[in-house]
N, C-alpha and C positions, 0 to 999 in steps of 0.2 A: 465193374459191377452189370451184371446182364440187364438191371433193369434200365440204367441208365442208356444203355445201347438201344434198349427198346422205345425208350423214351423219344432218342435221337431219330431213329428209323420212322415211329411214328408221327413226329413232328413234321418231318419230310414229306410222308404220305399225305397228312392233313393238309400241308400247304399244296400239294399236288391237287388234291381233290378240289380245295378252294380255286386252283386257277383254272382248273378245267369244268368248273361248275357242275361238278359231281354231288349233288347234295347226298346221295345214298351213302356214298362211300365215304363222305366228310362226316355224315352219320355215325357209322360205324367204325371209324376212324377213332373219332373221340370218344366212344365207348371203349373202345381199346386204351385209349390212353387214360380213361378215367379209372379202368380196372387197375391198371399199372400203378397207378398212384394210392388207389385205394386198397387193393390187396398185398400188393407187394411191398409200398414204401409207407402204407397206414397213414399217409396225407391224404384225409379224408375231406377236406376243404379243397386242396386243389383239384381231387377228384370231382368234386360235385360241380365244379365249372366246366368241365368237359361233359359231364353227364347233362349237365342244363344246356349246353350246345346240342348235343344230340335230342333232348326231348324237344326244343324249338324246332329242328328240322324236322322229325318223325311227323310233329304235328302238322308242319307245312308241306308234308309229304301225304301225310293221312295214312302212315304207315302205325297202324294201331299194334302191331306186334314188337316193332321197336318201341313204339311209346311204352308198353307194359314192363319191356325188359329193362329199359331205362329207370324207369318208377320205383322197381326194385332196388336199382343200384343206387338211387337216391334214397331210400329208405335205409338201406344199410349203412350207407355214410352218416346219414343225421342219425342213426340210432348209435352208431359209434362215437358221435359226437356230442352224445348226451341230449339229444334234442328229439324227446319220445314224441311229442304232439305232431312234427314233421314227418317223422319215420312212420307213424302209425296212418297220418293222412296218404303219404303215397303207398303205403302197401294195400289201403283201402280202393285209393282211385286205380290202382293196378289189377286189384282184383275185378274191380266193377268191370274193367275191360272186358275180360275174358273170365265170363261164368260157364263157360261151356261143360258139360257133366264129363265131357271126352278129353278134359284137359286137367285131369287131376295135378301135373306137375305143376300149374301156375297156382293152386290152392297150397301146395305143398311148399312152395317159395314163398308165397304171401305169409304163412304161417312162421315159417323160419326168420323172415324179416321182422316179423311183429316180435317174437320170441326175442330177438337181439335188440329191438329196442328198449323191449321190458326189462331184459338182463342188464344193459346199461343205465337203466335208472334204480338198480338194485333192488328189483322185484324179482328175485331170483325163483322163486317157486313158480309164478306166473310163466317168466321166461323158460323154464325147464318142460314145463307142461305143453308149452306150445312148440317148442322144438321136437318134444316126442310125439305130440299128434303130427307133425311135419315129415318125421322120419318113418311114422306108419303109414304115410301115403308115398313118399319117396323112399324106395329102400334103398340103403347106401352102397349096394353092390350093383345096383340098378342103371345108375347116372353119375356123372361126373359132380352133378350140383349136388345130390343128396350125401356124396363122399365128403364133399366140402364142408357142407353142413355139419356132418358127424364130427368131423374133424375141429371144425370150430367150437363145434360143443364140449369136445374133452378139452381142448385147451382153456377154454374160457373156465369149466368145473376145476379143470387142475390149478388155474392161478386163485381161483377163489379159495380152494381147499389150501393151499400154501398161506394164503394171507390170513386163515382162520387158525391154522398151526401155529404161525408166527405171533398172532396175537396173544394166545396162550400160553407161549413158553416164556 
């Protein structure tokens, strides 16, 4: 499985970054490991460990852009784990870092993270409305982030539809 190969490679890369005291590479590699665990393996609790490492390093380095990215990742994981309050808090913190008007992508991603948190709390209408707002800012054909948001929304709605149909059959 390619995810396992990615984990092995990234773990070696992380060890090398730690040995050479390259904190920036350590942060980016931790984010990459978190992404494999979260998005590919759906092991959100394992992903949180790596994302928290990256968050600590980004704060140590004063790198607000990495801090913002990691907070969105943490929001996503906590939303998937049905810990809505933590998911919302991380999204709000990330959004507070960059409220610049020339960065609409940040707002779009924040709305998508909030949508994920509400969706996993079975607040489907609120989650759906937030993801639609997100996609009005981030058109799916303009960036990878927005394409992933659209794909995730379609998957979630399809799963919900199947549950509704099964419960009525």
